[in-house]
C-alpha positions in Angstrom: 27.2 33.0 291.5 25.4 30.2 289.6 22.0 30.9 291.1 21.9 34.6 290.5 23.5 34.2 287.1 21.0 31.5 286.0 18.1 33.3 287.4 19.0 36.4 285.4 19.8 34.3 282.3 16.3 32.7 282.2 14.4 36.0 283.0 16.4 37.9 280.3 16.0 35.0 277.8 12.2 35.2 278.1 12.2 39.0 277.8 14.5 38.9 274.7 12.1 36.3 273.1 9.3 38.8 273.7 11.3 41.7 272.2 12.2 39.6 269.2 8.6 38.7 268.6 7.5 42.3 269.0 10.0 43.6 266.5 9.2 40.8 264.1 5.5 41.7 264.2 6.3 45.4 263.6 5.9 46.7 267.1 9.1 48.7 267.4 8.5 49.8 270.9 9.6 48.1 274.1 6.5 48.9 276.0 4.7 46.0 277.6 1.3 46.7 276.0 0.3 44.4 273.2 3.0 41.9 274.2 2.6 38.8 272.0 1.7 35.6 273.8 3.5 32.4 273.4 0.4 30.8 271.8 1.4 33.0 268.9 1.4 30.9 265.7 4.8 32.2 264.7 7.4 30.7 267.0 11.0 32.0 267.1 13.4 30.6 264.6 16.6 28.8 265.7 18.8 31.9 265.0 16.4 34.0 267.0 16.5 31.6 269.9 20.3 31.7 269.7 20.4 35.5 269.7 18.1 35.6 272.7 20.2 33.0 274.6 23.5 34.7 273.7 22.3 38.2 274.7 20.9 36.9 278.0 24.1 35.0 278.8 26.3 38.1 278.0 24.2 40.4 280.2 23.9 38.0 283.1 27.6 37.4 283.1 28.4 41.1 282.9 26.2 41.7 285.9 27.4 38.8 288.0 31.2 39.0 287.3 31.9 41.3 290.3 30.3 38.7 292.6 32.5 36.0 291.1 35.6 38.1 291.5 34.8 38.7 295.2 34.1 35.0 295.8 37.4 34.1 294.1 39.3 36.6 296.2 37.8 35.2 299.4 38.8 31.6 298.3 42.3 32.5 297.2 43.5 35.3 299.4 43.7 36.4 303.0 40.6 38.5 303.1 39.0 37.0 306.2 38.6 40.4 307.9 36.3 41.7 305.1 32.7 41.1 304.3 31.7 41.0 300.5 30.8 44.7 300.4 33.9 45.9 302.3 36.1 43.7 300.1 34.5 45.2 297.0 35.2 48.7 298.4 38.8 47.7 299.3 39.4 46.3 295.8 38.1 49.4 294.1 40.2 51.6 296.4 43.4 49.6 296.0 43.2 48.2 292.5 40.5 50.3 290.7 36.9 49.5 289.8 38.0 47.5 286.7 39.4 44.8 288.9 35.8 43.7 289.7 35.4 42.7 286.1 38.7 40.7 285.9 38.1 37.9 283.4 35.0 39.5 282.0 35.8 39.0 278.3 36.5 35.3 278.6 33.4 34.8 280.8 31.2 36.7 278.5 32.4 34.8 275.4 31.9 31.5 277.2 28.4 32.5 278.4 27.4 33.6 274.9 28.3 30.2 273.5 26.6 28.2 276.3 
């Protein structure tokens, strides 16, 4: 979970920084044309960096929580007859899709802070 989560976090962080720069410079579209470069003389402020970091942490946590739930189920239960995809399908069938996001709120709050 750490590798996919961190990979997403850093990619999203860079993209959020670009979006913040575009909006600050008056380019209110998310298209990739005229993307400001990082040699731009107006760097992001500390609150803007915090916003980009928090948003990237929240989104990466939201996307990787199902993988973490499946990994935890393998570690704590008797699911040896399943592979990750079949375990996800089993959990959705027996407990509902929401079970794949168990602990989501706490994980997202933690990720937004760090």
